[in-house]
MDTraj code that builds the backbone (N, CA, C; nanometers):
import mdtraj as md
import numpy as np

residues = "UNK UNK UNK UNK UNK UNK UNK UNK UNK UNK UNK UNK UNK UNK UNK UNK UNK UNK UNK UNK UNK UNK UNK UNK UNK UNK UNK UNK UNK UNK UNK UNK UNK UNK UNK UNK UNK UNK UNK UNK UNK UNK UNK UNK UNK UNK UNK UNK UNK UNK UNK UNK UNK UNK UNK UNK UNK UNK UNK UNK UNK UNK UNK UNK UNK UNK UNK UNK UNK UNK UNK UNK UNK UNK UNK UNK UNK UNK UNK UNK UNK UNK UNK UNK UNK UNK UNK UNK UNK UNK UNK UNK UNK UNK UNK UNK UNK UNK UNK UNK UNK UNK UNK UNK UNK UNK UNK UNK UNK UNK UNK UNK UNK UNK UNK UNK UNK UNK UNK UNK UNK UNK UNK UNK UNK UNK UNK UNK UNK UNK UNK UNK UNK UNK UNK UNK UNK UNK UNK UNK UNK UNK UNK UNK UNK UNK UNK UNK UNK UNK UNK UNK UNK UNK UNK UNK UNK UNK UNK UNK UNK UNK UNK UNK UNK UNK UNK UNK UNK UNK UNK UNK UNK UNK UNK UNK UNK UNK UNK UNK UNK UNK UNK UNK UNK UNK UNK UNK UNK UNK UNK UNK UNK UNK UNK UNK UNK UNK UNK UNK UNK UNK UNK UNK UNK UNK UNK UNK UNK UNK UNK UNK UNK UNK UNK UNK UNK UNK".split()
xyz = np.array([
    [-0.3968, -0.7697, -2.1980],
    [-0.4252, -0.6991, -2.0728],
    [-0.4975, -0.7936, -1.9769],
    [-0.4448, -0.8119, -1.8562],
    [-0.5046, -0.9026, -1.7601],
    [-0.6095, -0.8292, -1.6787],
    [-0.7296, -0.8823, -1.6732],
    [-0.8370, -0.8218, -1.5970],
    [-0.8548, -0.8969, -1.4659],
    [-0.8955, -0.8240, -1.3601],
    [-0.9292, -0.8900, -1.2363],
    [-1.0538, -0.9748, -1.2590],
    [-1.0492, -1.0982, -1.2137],
    [-1.1616, -1.1882, -1.2336],
    [-1.2790, -1.1464, -1.1456],
    [-1.3981, -1.1867, -1.1834],
    [-1.5179, -1.1554, -1.1067],
    [-1.5355, -1.2562, -0.9942],
    [-1.5809, -1.2069, -0.8792],
    [-1.6089, -1.2972, -0.7682],
    [-1.7324, -1.3803, -0.8000],
    [-1.7390, -1.5016, -0.7443],
    [-1.8537, -1.5846, -0.7735],
    [-1.9722, -1.5450, -0.6854],
    [-2.0947, -1.5873, -0.7193],
    [-2.2142, -1.5458, -0.6450],
    [-2.2102, -1.5825, -0.4980],
    [-2.1524, -1.6973, -0.4632],
    [-2.1472, -1.7373, -0.3232],
    [-2.0629, -1.6402, -0.2415],
    [-1.9507, -1.5956, -0.2975],
    [-1.8654, -1.4999, -0.2268],
    [-1.9371, -1.3663, -0.2105],
    [-2.0122, -1.3264, -0.3137],
    [-2.0885, -1.2023, -0.3042],
    [-2.1945, -1.2130, -0.1953],
    [-2.2641, -1.3261, -0.1915],
    [-2.3675, -1.3456, -0.0902],
    [-2.3093, -1.3432, 0.0499],
    [-2.1888, -1.4013, 0.0648],
    [-2.1238, -1.4009, 0.1957],
    [-2.0913, -1.2594, 0.2392],
    [-2.0445, -1.1798, 0.1443],
    [-2.0117, -1.0413, 0.1763],
    [-2.1360, -0.9644, 0.2174],
    [-2.2493, -0.9916, 0.1516],
    [-2.3723, -0.9204, 0.1822],
    [-2.4267, -0.9578, 0.3193],
    [-2.3916, -1.0793, 0.3651],
    [-2.4464, -1.1272, 0.4916],
    [-2.3682, -1.0779, 0.6125],
    [-2.2512, -1.0200, 0.5897],
    [-2.1681, -0.9727, 0.7002],
    [-2.2313, -0.8494, 0.7630],
    [-2.2314, -0.8428, 0.8958],
    [-2.2861, -0.7269, 0.9637],
    [-2.2147, -0.5992, 0.9210],
    [-2.2932, -0.4943, 0.9017],
    [-2.2375, -0.3701, 0.8504],
    [-2.1874, -0.2826, 0.9647],
    [-2.0584, -0.2856, 0.9897],
    [-1.9970, -0.1954, 1.0851],
    [-1.9702, -0.0628, 1.0152],
    [-1.9578, 0.0465, 1.0897],
    [-1.9311, 0.1760, 1.0253],
    [-1.8011, 0.1715, 0.9457],
    [-1.8026, 0.2313, 0.8286],
    [-1.6818, 0.2384, 0.7479],
    [-1.5806, 0.3308, 0.8132],
    [-1.4531, 0.2911, 0.8054],
    [-1.3456, 0.3731, 0.8602],
    [-1.2397, 0.3936, 0.7526],
    [-1.1786, 0.5096, 0.7553],
    [-1.0728, 0.5384, 0.6588],
    [-0.9397, 0.4898, 0.7143],
    [-0.8715, 0.3973, 0.6470],
    [-0.7382, 0.3572, 0.6932],
    [-0.6439, 0.4762, 0.6832],
    [-0.5509, 0.4914, 0.7777],
    [-0.4615, 0.6075, 0.7741],
    [-0.3859, 0.6241, 0.6433],
    [-0.3539, 0.5126, 0.5756],
    [-0.2783, 0.5240, 0.4505],
    [-0.3593, 0.5857, 0.3376],
    [-0.4910, 0.5966, 0.3554],
    [-0.5757, 0.6541, 0.2508],
    [-0.5845, 0.8057, 0.2602],
    [-0.5402, 0.8618, 0.3724],
    [-0.5437, 1.0069, 0.3876],
    [-0.6728, 1.0546, 0.4504],
    [-0.6838, 1.1862, 0.4636],
    [-0.7989, 1.2455, 0.5300],
    [-0.9256, 1.2274, 0.4471],
    [-1.0351, 1.2014, 0.5164],
    [-1.1664, 1.1882, 0.4531],
    [-1.2579, 1.2939, 0.5127],
    [-1.3094, 1.3801, 0.4284],
    [-1.3906, 1.4925, 0.4769],
    [-1.5370, 1.4557, 0.4952],
    [-1.5904, 1.3704, 0.4108],
    [-1.7336, 1.3418, 0.4131],
    [-1.7578, 1.1925, 0.3963],
    [-1.7927, 1.1262, 0.5047],
    [-1.8173, 0.9822, 0.5005],
    [-1.9487, 0.9477, 0.4312],
    [-2.0299, 1.0468, 0.4017],
    [-2.1547, 1.0216, 0.3312],
    [-2.1396, 1.0376, 0.1804],
    [-2.0233, 1.0841, 0.1363],
    [-1.9974, 1.1012, -0.0061],
    [-1.9862, 0.9642, -0.0723],
    [-2.0637, 0.9414, -0.1792],
    [-2.0699, 0.8084, -0.2406],
    [-1.9343, 0.7586, -0.2907],
    [-1.8582, 0.8377, -0.3678],
    [-1.7270, 0.7873, -0.4125],
    [-1.6353, 0.7529, -0.2959],
    [-1.6419, 0.8339, -0.1903],
    [-1.5590, 0.8063, -0.0729],
    [-1.5988, 0.6747, -0.0085],
    [-1.7280, 0.6517, 0.0059],
    [-1.7751, 0.5273, 0.0666],
    [-1.7343, 0.4066, -0.0173],
    [-1.7384, 0.4215, -0.1472],
    [-1.6969, 0.3121, -0.2357],
    [-1.5492, 0.2800, -0.2136],
    [-1.4654, 0.3828, -0.2044],
    [-1.3219, 0.3614, -0.1835],
    [-1.2938, 0.2994, -0.0469],
    [-1.3639, 0.3468, 0.0561],
    [-1.3421, 0.2923, 0.1900],
    [-1.3837, 0.1447, 0.1961],
    [-1.4961, 0.1137, 0.1340],
    [-1.5419, -0.0252, 0.1326],
    [-1.4435, -0.1132, 0.0566],
    [-1.3963, -0.0653, -0.0577],
    [-1.3016, -0.1434, -0.1365],
    [-1.1708, -0.1627, -0.0615],
    [-1.1225, -0.0576, 0.0045],
    [-0.9979, -0.0688, 0.0804],
    [-1.0104, -0.1756, 0.1887],
    [-1.1232, -0.1785, 0.2542],
    [-1.1459, -0.2786, 0.3587],
    [-1.1500, -0.4198, 0.3007],
    [-1.2284, -0.4380, 0.1951],
    [-1.2447, -0.5714, 0.1371],
    [-1.1188, -0.6186, 0.0655],
    [-1.0505, -0.5271, -0.0046],
    [-0.9273, -0.5654, -0.0747],
    [-0.8174, -0.6036, 0.0232],
    [-0.8208, -0.5482, 0.1443],
    [-0.7208, -0.5831, 0.2444],
    [-0.7464, -0.7175, 0.3084],
    [-0.8700, -0.7664, 0.2971],
    [-0.9074, -0.8936, 0.3582],
    [-0.8845, -1.0124, 0.2663],
    [-0.8999, -0.9877, 0.1361],
    [-0.8823, -1.0958, 0.0400],
    [-0.8492, -1.0346, -0.0958],
    [-0.8135, -1.1169, -0.1881],
    [-0.7746, -1.0707, -0.3199],
    [-0.8819, -0.9841, -0.3844],
    [-0.8421, -0.8717, -0.4469],
    [-0.9406, -0.7924, -0.5207],
    [-1.0175, -0.8754, -0.6228],
    [-0.9530, -0.9781, -0.6788],
    [-1.0201, -1.0633, -0.7763],
    [-1.1357, -1.1407, -0.7146],
    [-1.1340, -1.1563, -0.5845],
    [-1.2395, -1.2309, -0.5162],
    [-1.3432, -1.1383, -0.4527],
    [-1.3336, -1.0097, -0.4823],
    [-1.4300, -0.9116, -0.4321],
    [-1.5105, -0.8593, -0.5502],
    [-1.6392, -0.8798, -0.5483],
    [-1.7228, -0.8331, -0.6589],
    [-1.7581, -0.6860, -0.6409],
    [-1.7933, -0.6212, -0.7508],
    [-1.8391, -0.4826, -0.7429],
    [-1.9670, -0.4731, -0.6605],
    [-2.0501, -0.5763, -0.6679],
    [-2.1730, -0.5751, -0.5880],
    [-2.1420, -0.5844, -0.4388],
    [-2.0383, -0.6606, -0.4035],
    [-1.9985, -0.6693, -0.2632],
    [-1.9479, -0.5337, -0.2140],
    [-1.8742, -0.4624, -0.2993],
    [-1.8268, -0.3286, -0.2629],
    [-1.9445, -0.2344, -0.2435],
    [-2.0399, -0.2402, -0.3353],
    [-2.1584, -0.1539, -0.3245],
    [-2.2364, -0.1840, -0.1969],
    [-2.2475, -0.3144, -0.1638],
    [-2.3204, -0.3532, -0.0436],
    [-2.2498, -0.3029, 0.0816],
    [-2.1171, -0.3182, 0.0847],
    [-2.0423, -0.2719, 0.2028],
    [-2.0459, -0.1203, 0.2135],
    [-2.0446, -0.0524, 0.0996],
    [-2.0488, 0.0941, 0.0996],
    [-2.1897, 0.1466, 0.1239],
    [-2.2888, 0.0572, 0.1100],
    [-2.4297, 0.0947, 0.1237],
    [-2.4676, 0.2038, 0.0235],
    [-2.4265, 0.1788, -0.1018],
    [-2.4627, 0.2694, -0.2107],
    [-2.5251, 0.1878, -0.3226],
    [-2.5957, 0.2550, -0.4100],
    [-2.6549, 0.1891, -0.5250],
    [-2.5458, 0.1340, -0.6149],
    [-2.5669, 0.0116, -0.6626],
    [-2.4668, -0.0536, -0.7474],
    [-2.4317, 0.0313, -0.8695],
    [-2.5281, 0.1000, -0.9251],
    [-2.5029, 0.1814, -1.0433],
    [-2.4052, 0.2944, -1.0188],
    [-2.3916, 0.3387, -0.8924],
    [-2.2988, 0.4484, -0.8628],
    [-2.1531, 0.4071, -0.8832],
    [-2.1239, 0.2797, -0.8626],
    [-1.9874, 0.2334, -0.8868],
    [-1.9514, 0.2525, -1.0335],
    [-2.0408, 0.2145, -1.1223],
    [-2.0155, 0.2320, -1.2656],
    [-2.0127, 0.3797, -1.3034],
    [-2.0922, 0.4600, -1.2341],
    [-2.0948, 0.6030, -1.2633],
    [-1.9625, 0.6697, -1.2284],
    [-1.9080, 0.6351, -1.1101],
    [-1.7867, 0.7030, -1.0620],
    [-1.6569, 0.6337, -1.1046],
    [-1.6564, 0.5012, -1.1112],
    [-1.5307, 0.4297, -1.1342],
    [-1.5331, 0.3339, -1.2538],
    [-1.6470, 0.2802, -1.2832],
    [-1.6664, 0.1884, -1.3962],
    [-1.6101, 0.0483, -1.3734],
    [-1.4858, 0.0363, -1.3250],
    [-1.4246, -0.0961, -1.3101],
    [-1.3570, -0.1113, -1.1745],
    [-1.3323, -0.2373, -1.1395],
    [-1.2597, -0.2677, -1.0170],
    [-1.1150, -0.2202, -1.0270],
    [-1.0576, -0.2292, -1.1474],
    [-0.9205, -0.1830, -1.1683],
    [-0.9078, -0.0342, -1.1395],
    [-1.0099, 0.0421, -1.1784],
    [-1.0073, 0.1869, -1.1553],
    [-1.0161, 0.2191, -1.0063],
    [-1.0938, 0.1410, -0.9325],
    [-1.1030, 0.1601, -0.7873],
    [-0.9682, 0.1307, -0.7225],
    [-0.9080, 0.0181, -0.7602],
    [-0.7773, -0.0187, -0.7054],
    [-0.6729, 0.0875, -0.7376],
    [-0.6734, 0.1376, -0.8609],
    [-0.5772, 0.2399, -0.9013],
    [-0.5937, 0.3667, -0.8190],
    [-0.7169, 0.4059, -0.7922],
    [-0.7413, 0.5270, -0.7135],
    [-0.6957, 0.5075, -0.5689],
    [-0.7173, 0.3886, -0.5142],
    [-0.6696, 0.3607, -0.3784],
    [-0.5172, 0.3715, -0.3706],
    [-0.4479, 0.3130, -0.4684],
    [-0.3018, 0.3173, -0.4684],
    [-0.2508, 0.4597, -0.4899],
    [-0.3194, 0.5364, -0.5744],
    [-0.2785, 0.6755, -0.5982],
    [-0.2892, 0.7563, -0.4693],
    [-0.4006, 0.7405, -0.3983],
    [-0.4191, 0.8157, -0.2742],
    [-0.3214, 0.7702, -0.1664],
    [-0.2944, 0.6409, -0.1626],
    [-0.1999, 0.5888, -0.0639],
    [-0.0607, 0.6478, -0.0856],
    [-0.0178, 0.6571, -0.2109],
    [0.1133, 0.7126, -0.2411],
    [0.1202, 0.8604, -0.2047],
    [0.0136, 0.9334, -0.2333],
    [0.0105, 1.0760, -0.1992],
    [0.0146, 1.0955, -0.0480],
    [-0.0566, 1.0101, 0.0251],
    [-0.0557, 1.0175, 0.1713],
    [0.0825, 0.9855, 0.2263],
    [0.1477, 0.8818, 0.1705],
    [0.2822, 0.8470, 0.2142],
    [0.3805, 0.9589, 0.1902],
    [0.3696, 1.0244, 0.0753],
    [0.4583, 1.1362, 0.0441],
    [0.4375, 1.2507, 0.1416],
    [0.3111, 1.2795, 0.1737],
    [0.2814, 1.3870, 0.2686],
    [0.3365, 1.3548, 0.4071],
    [0.3288, 1.2283, 0.4451],
    [0.3775, 1.1858, 0.5765],
    [0.5297, 1.2016, 0.5869],
    [0.5992, 1.1849, 0.4745],
    [0.7465, 1.1904, 0.4751],
    [0.8028, 1.3276, 0.4362],
    [0.7184, 1.4204, 0.3946],
    [0.7634, 1.5375, 0.3199],
    [0.8714, 1.6198, 0.3894],
    [0.8609, 1.6446, 0.5181],
    [0.9587, 1.7311, 0.5849],
    [1.0684, 1.6517, 0.6554],
    [1.0863, 1.5255, 0.6182],
    [1.1914, 1.4424, 0.6780],
    [1.3285, 1.4948, 0.6391],
    [1.4211, 1.4850, 0.7324],
    [1.5571, 1.5337, 0.7103],
    [1.6520, 1.4245, 0.6634],
    [1.6092, 1.2995, 0.6716],
    [1.6950, 1.1890, 0.6287],
    [1.6089, 1.0758, 0.5756],
    [1.6723, 0.9847, 0.5044],
    [1.5988, 0.8718, 0.4489],
    [1.5464, 0.7813, 0.5599],
    [1.6220, 0.7643, 0.6680],
    [1.5764, 0.6801, 0.7788],
    [1.4538, 0.7412, 0.8450],
    [1.4556, 0.8725, 0.8661],
    [1.3400, 0.9395, 0.9246],
    [1.2178, 0.9226, 0.8352],
    [1.2369, 0.9386, 0.7043],
    [1.1260, 0.9264, 0.6106],
    [1.0678, 0.7854, 0.6122],
    [1.1548, 0.6853, 0.6042],
    [1.1075, 0.5474, 0.6010],
    [1.0420, 0.5084, 0.7330],
    [1.0938, 0.5616, 0.8428],
    [1.0330, 0.5351, 0.9729],
    [0.8904, 0.5872, 0.9794],
    [0.8672, 0.7044, 0.9219],
    [0.7316, 0.7592, 0.9182],
    [0.6407, 0.6765, 0.8289],
    [0.6982, 0.6198, 0.7256],
    [0.6188, 0.5437, 0.6299],
    [0.5746, 0.4099, 0.6867],
    [0.6641, 0.3407, 0.7567],
    [0.6338, 0.2049, 0.8039],
    [0.6048, 0.1999, 0.9524],
    [0.6027, 0.3138, 1.0184],
    [0.5842, 0.3152, 1.1631],
    [0.4437, 0.2835, 1.2084],
    [0.3513, 0.2704, 1.1149],
    [0.2124, 0.2419, 1.1504],
    [0.1698, 0.1086, 1.0901],
    [0.0846, 0.0364, 1.1644],
    [0.0422, -0.0952, 1.1188],
    [-0.0399, -0.0879, 0.9908],
    [-0.0957, 0.0303, 0.9599],
    [-0.1788, 0.0408, 0.8397],
    [-0.0975, 0.0179, 0.7129],
    [0.0355, 0.0354, 0.7215],
    [0.1206, 0.0118, 0.6056],
    [0.1145, -0.1346, 0.5638],
    [0.0971, -0.2236, 0.6630],
    [0.0868, -0.3658, 0.6326],
    [-0.0418, -0.3944, 0.5562],
    [-0.1506, -0.3301, 0.5951],
    [-0.2775, -0.3483, 0.5241],
    [-0.2657, -0.3034, 0.3795],
    [-0.1996, -0.1913, 0.3574],
    [-0.1779, -0.1425, 0.2211],
    [-0.0921, -0.2425, 0.1429],
    [0.0140, -0.2917, 0.2067],
    [0.1016, -0.3882, 0.1413],
    [0.0281, -0.5161, 0.1050],
    [-0.0625, -0.5594, 0.1918],
    [-0.1397, -0.6801, 0.1640],
    [-0.2284, -0.6602, 0.0416],
    [-0.2930, -0.5449, 0.0334],
    [-0.3787, -0.5158, -0.0801],
    [-0.2993, -0.5162, -0.2104],
    [-0.1821, -0.4545, -0.2081],
    [-0.0986, -0.4498, -0.3267],
    [-0.0484, -0.5891, -0.3635],
    [-0.0094, -0.6678, -0.2634],
    [0.0396, -0.8029, -0.2888],
    [-0.0694, -0.8898, -0.3515],
    [-0.1916, -0.8795, -0.2992],
    [-0.3026, -0.9556, -0.3576],
    [-0.3174, -0.9217, -0.5051],
    [-0.3132, -0.7911, -0.5345],
    [-0.3324, -0.7477, -0.6732],
    [-0.2231, -0.8033, -0.7636],
    [-0.0984, -0.8018, -0.7164],
    [0.0116, -0.8506, -0.7995],
    [0.0046, -1.0021, -0.8181],
    [-0.0356, -1.0735, -0.7134],
    [-0.0481, -1.2185, -0.7246],
    [-0.1570, -1.2573, -0.8239],
    [-0.2542, -1.1700, -0.8402],
    [-0.3605, -1.1965, -0.9366],
    [-0.3234, -1.1472, -1.0761],
    [-0.1969, -1.1055, -1.0921],
    [-0.1448, -1.0633, -1.2219],
    [-0.2212, -0.9431, -1.2784],
    [-0.2542, -0.8496, -1.1893],
    [-0.3139, -0.7252, -1.2360],
    [-0.2156, -0.6537, -1.3280],
    [-0.2646, -0.6023, -1.4381],
    [-0.1791, -0.5326, -1.5339],
    [-0.1246, -0.4055, -1.4698],
    [0.0089, -0.3939, -1.4507],
    [0.0658, -0.2734, -1.3887],
    [0.0312, -0.1454, -1.4644],
    [0.0033, -0.1579, -1.5950],
    [-0.0309, -0.0396, -1.6738],
    [-0.1652, 0.0196, -1.6317],
    [-0.2466, -0.0582, -1.5601],
    [-0.3749, -0.0078, -1.5140],
    [-0.3647, 0.0589, -1.3773],
    [-0.2466, 0.0530, -1.3167],
    [-0.2241, 0.1140, -1.1868],
    [-0.1562, 0.2495, -1.2061],
    [-0.1472, 0.3315, -1.1007],
    [-0.0857, 0.4638, -1.1165],
    [0.0538, 0.4547, -1.1778],
    [0.0832, 0.5440, -1.2723],
    [0.2102, 0.5379, -1.3447],
    [0.3236, 0.6075, -1.2701],
    [0.2915, 0.6830, -1.1688],
    [0.3961, 0.7513, -1.0916],
    [0.3564, 0.7509, -0.9442],
    [0.4565, 0.7449, -0.8575],
    [0.4315, 0.7399, -0.7138],
    [0.4990, 0.8580, -0.6457],
    [0.4210, 0.9527, -0.5907],
    [0.4818, 1.0644, -0.5171],
    [0.5690, 1.0174, -0.4010],
    [0.5279, 0.9080, -0.3349],
    [0.6055, 0.8575, -0.2216],
    [0.7420, 0.8068, -0.2677],
    [0.7447, 0.7287, -0.3752],
    [0.8718, 0.6766, -0.4250],
    [0.9576, 0.7901, -0.4810],
    [0.8942, 0.8885, -0.5422],
    [0.9698, 1.0040, -0.5928],
    [1.0398, 1.0767, -0.4791],
    [0.9716, 1.0914, -0.3643],
    [1.0329, 1.1589, -0.2502],
    [1.1463, 1.0752, -0.1923],
    [1.1245, 0.9436, -0.1823],
    [1.2305, 0.8552, -0.1331],
    [1.3517, 0.8623, -0.2257],
    [1.3282, 0.8654, -0.3552],
    [1.4366, 0.8761, -0.4529],
    [1.5151, 1.0047, -0.4331],
    [1.4441, 1.1149, -0.4086],
    [1.5106, 1.2433, -0.3874],
    [1.5990, 1.2415, -0.2632],
    [1.5487, 1.1837, -0.1541],
    [1.6278, 1.1764, -0.0308],
    [1.7505, 1.0863, -0.0493],
    [1.7323, 0.9764, -0.1217],
    [1.8452, 0.8873, -0.1473],
    [1.9483, 0.9555, -0.2355],
    [1.9033, 1.0289, -0.3356],
    [1.9955, 1.1014, -0.4239],
    [2.0780, 1.2024, -0.3445],
    [2.0140, 1.2704, -0.2493],
    [2.0872, 1.3658, -0.1654],
    [2.1946, 1.2961, -0.0842],
    [2.1616, 1.1775, -0.0325],
    [2.2588, 1.1056, 0.0491],
    [2.3724, 1.0484, -0.0357],
    [2.3396, 0.9981, -0.1540],
    [2.4427, 0.9364, -0.2382],
    [2.5374, 1.0387, -0.2984],
    [2.4878, 1.1588, -0.3245],
    [2.5725, 1.2597, -0.3864],
    [2.5866, 1.2367, -0.5363],
    [2.6833, 1.3031, -0.5942],
    [2.6982, 1.3025, -0.7403],
    [2.7838, 1.1888, -0.7940],
    [2.8449, 1.1105, -0.7054],
    [2.9424, 1.0118, -0.7529],
    [2.8977, 0.8672, -0.7305],
    [2.7695, 0.8474, -0.7019],
    [2.7207, 0.7120, -0.6789],
    [2.7188, 0.6328, -0.8093],
    [2.7522, 0.5049, -0.7983],
    [2.7552, 0.4189, -0.9160],
    [2.6152, 0.3776, -0.9614],
    [2.5205, 0.3729, -0.8674],
    [2.3857, 0.3269, -0.8995],
    [2.2887, 0.4434, -0.9110],
    [2.1940, 0.4286, -1.0010],
    [2.0873, 0.5266, -1.0175],
    [2.0037, 0.5305, -0.8892],
    [1.9804, 0.6490, -0.8298],
    [1.8980, 0.6586, -0.7085],
    [1.7595, 0.5965, -0.7255],
    [1.7077, 0.5955, -0.8474],
    [1.5769, 0.5327, -0.8700],
    [1.5833, 0.3826, -0.8448],
    [1.6958, 0.3210, -0.8835],
    [1.7138, 0.1779, -0.8583],
    [1.7223, 0.1519, -0.7087],
    [1.7996, 0.2340, -0.6393],
    [1.8151, 0.2179, -0.4944],
    [1.6813, 0.2379, -0.4242],
    [1.6044, 0.3360, -0.4695],
    [1.4728, 0.3612, -0.4101],
    [1.3793, 0.2433, -0.4341],
    [1.3823, 0.1868, -0.5547],
    [1.2965, 0.0730, -0.5863],
    [1.3290, -0.0473, -0.4977],
    [1.4590, -0.0726, -0.4782],
    [1.5009, -0.1838, -0.3922],
    [1.4619, -0.1564, -0.2473],
    [1.4767, -0.0315, -0.2043],
    [1.4416, 0.0070, -0.0675],
    [1.2937, -0.0164, -0.0397],
    [1.2087, 0.0284, -0.1299],
    [1.0643, 0.0108, -0.1117],
    [1.0278, -0.1374, -0.1145],
    [1.0914, -0.2131, -0.2022],
    [1.0662, -0.3579, -0.2082],
    [1.1034, -0.4244, -0.0759],
    [1.2157, -0.3834, -0.0189],
    [1.2595, -0.4401, 0.1089],
    [1.1610, -0.4068, 0.2209],
    [1.1119, -0.2834, 0.2219],
    [1.0181, -0.2429, 0.3264],
    [0.8859, -0.3176, 0.3150],
    [0.8344, -0.3277, 0.1933],
    [0.7097, -0.4011, 0.1740],
    [0.7273, -0.5476, 0.2133],
    [0.8398, -0.6053, 0.1734],
    [0.8668, -0.7441, 0.2092],
    [0.8751, -0.7647, 0.3590],
    [0.9407, -0.6721, 0.4270],
    [0.9537, -0.6835, 0.5724],
    [0.8174, -0.6750, 0.6398],
    [0.7366, -0.5778, 0.5996],
    [0.6072, -0.5606, 0.6645],
    [0.5137, -0.6791, 0.6378],
    [0.5240, -0.7379, 0.5205],
    [0.4356, -0.8482, 0.4863],
    [0.4812, -0.9805, 0.5473],
    [0.6123, -1.0037, 0.5464],
    [0.6635, -1.1367, 0.5794],
    [0.7418, -1.1429, 0.7099],
    [0.7418, -1.0340, 0.7869],
    [0.8254, -1.0371, 0.9068],
    [0.7863, -1.1458, 1.0080],
    [0.6594, -1.1881, 1.0183],
    [0.6315, -1.2988, 1.1116],
    [0.7089, -1.4261, 1.0758],
    [0.7190, -1.4560, 0.9462],
    [0.7968, -1.5730, 0.9023],
    [0.9462, -1.5467, 0.9124],
    [0.9885, -1.4278, 0.8678],
    [1.1316, -1.3974, 0.8630],
    [1.1920, -1.3963, 1.0025],
    [1.1201, -1.3410, 1.1005],
    [1.1761, -1.3332, 1.2359],
    [1.2002, -1.4723, 1.2942],
    [1.1114, -1.5659, 1.2631],
    [1.1298, -1.7034, 1.3114],
    [1.2424, -1.7708, 1.2343],
    [1.2399, -1.7568, 1.1015],
    [1.3413, -1.8218, 1.0183],
    [1.4811, -1.7717, 1.0512],
    [1.4920, -1.6432, 1.0852],
    [1.6227, -1.5840, 1.1181],
    [1.6523, -1.5889, 1.2680],
    [1.5670, -1.6589, 1.3438],
    [1.5834, -1.6745, 1.4891],
    [1.5861, -1.5393, 1.5596],
    [1.4908, -1.4554, 1.5225],
    [1.4792, -1.3221, 1.5824],
    [1.3495, -1.3063, 1.6611],
    [1.2799, -1.4168, 1.6856],
    [1.1470, -1.4087, 1.7451],
    [1.1466, -1.3547, 1.8876],
    [1.2617, -1.3534, 1.9552],
    [1.2674, -1.3009, 2.0913],
    [1.2863, -1.1494, 2.0952],
    [1.3063, -1.0897, 1.9791],
    [1.3266, -0.9453, 1.9719],
    [1.1944, -0.8708, 1.9696],
    [1.1932, -0.7504, 2.0243],
    [1.0761, -0.6642, 2.0187],
    [1.0517, -0.6214, 1.8738],
    [0.9257, -0.6263, 1.8294],
    [0.8938, -0.5983, 1.6892],
    [0.9324, -0.4555, 1.6493],
    [0.9063, -0.3601, 1.7385],
    [0.9416, -0.2212, 1.7064],
    [1.0924, -0.2048, 1.6936],
    [1.1665, -0.2651, 1.7853],
    [1.3119, -0.2565, 1.7798],
    [1.3653, -0.3227, 1.6530],
    [1.3029, -0.4329, 1.6127],
    [1.3449, -0.4993, 1.4892],
    [1.3249, -0.4081, 1.3689],
    [1.2102, -0.3414, 1.3643],
    [1.1827, -0.2509, 1.2521],
    [1.2836, -0.1376, 1.2483],
    [1.3172, -0.0846, 1.3652],
    [1.4192, 0.0213, 1.3723],
    [1.5518, -0.0292, 1.3172],
    [1.5895, -0.1509, 1.3539],
    [1.7160, -0.2072, 1.3058],
    [1.7122, -0.2352, 1.1555],
    [1.5956, -0.2749, 1.1047],
    [1.5814, -0.2948, 0.9597],
    [1.6048, -0.1625, 0.8872],
    [1.5495, -0.0552, 0.9396],
    [1.5703, 0.0767, 0.8787],
    [1.7175, 0.1170, 0.8851],
    [1.7827, 0.0854, 0.9958],
    [1.9255, 0.1155, 1.0078],
    [2.0067, 0.0350, 0.9069],
    [1.9655, -0.0906, 0.8868],
    [2.0356, -0.1748, 0.7890],
    [2.0212, -0.1168, 0.6485],
    [1.9010, -0.0701, 0.6155],
    [1.8791, -0.0082, 0.4841],
    [1.9636, 0.1174, 0.4708],
    [1.9674, 0.1971, 0.5784],
    [2.0502, 0.3178, 0.5780],
    [2.1971, 0.2837, 0.5554],
    [2.2427, 0.1759, 0.6191],
    [2.3815, 0.1347, 0.6050],
    [2.4119, 0.0916, 0.4619],
    [2.3187, 0.0187, 0.4011],
    [2.3375, -0.0268, 0.2629],
    [2.3442, 0.0928, 0.1685],
    [2.2517, 0.1867, 0.1878],
    [2.2524, 0.3064, 0.1025],
    [2.3812, 0.3838, 0.1218],
    [2.4262, 0.3945, 0.2475],
    [2.5502, 0.4657, 0.2761],
    [2.6710, 0.4001, 0.2103],
    [2.6721, 0.2655, 0.2097],
    [2.7861, 0.1962, 0.1480],
    [2.7884, 0.2165, -0.0023],
    [2.6712, 0.2323, -0.0634],
    [2.6663, 0.2610, -0.2070],
    [2.7264, 0.3966, -0.2350],
    [2.6952, 0.4920, -0.1486],
    [2.7469, 0.6267, -0.1685],
    [2.8959, 0.6390, -0.1474],
    [2.9541, 0.5447, -0.0703],
    [3.0981, 0.5513, -0.0416],
    [3.1840, 0.4789, -0.1437],
    [3.1234, 0.4092, -0.2385],
    [3.2004, 0.3329, -0.3369],
    [3.2806, 0.4256, -0.4277],
])
top = md.Topology()
chain = top.add_chain()
for i, resn in enumerate(residues, 1):
    res = top.add_residue(resn, chain, resSeq=i)
    for name in ("N", "CA", "C"):
        top.add_atom(name, md.element.get_by_symbol(name[0]), res)
traj = md.Trajectory(xyz[None], top)
């Protein structure tokens, strides 16, 4: 089992020296009712720090300092950094599913999912965790957002598709995460830098829709 490494003392000290701006809930984390609630503050602080650099380079003490809570409360509520990361990903998936829930098509659903810049922050946090070889078994075992995407894809493919809708959904989500994370490089490499970013995202969604549609027509 691969554990997230501990941040070194210098990195912790740097985190403690940063001016404390008010904590904000990223939209992908969902509604927050009480910003004074200790577990909530811990999650908000971790979401902010994990989005800035690898979770492996963020110490529990740095999270406690940013959350302005007693260090012992982290162990009381979460115990480990892996548990904090898992809870963030679980809430993000639930929020994504809620955002897409009444969508009438896969394109509409995906547009709601990636239409906000906060999706990139979530993708960055997840990418950092994977690059640090976080054990996937320590992360949420099911994703409400991917389950909903799978259901919409299954409806579009019908009963005669050659590919499992779960496979198509997995590839779709991978493509979206890749686009949101790497589109600054991809747009230049593909000579698309003169295009409007929003229009490009719309066309990417259309391309995904076209690919899914071609699978259903086989």
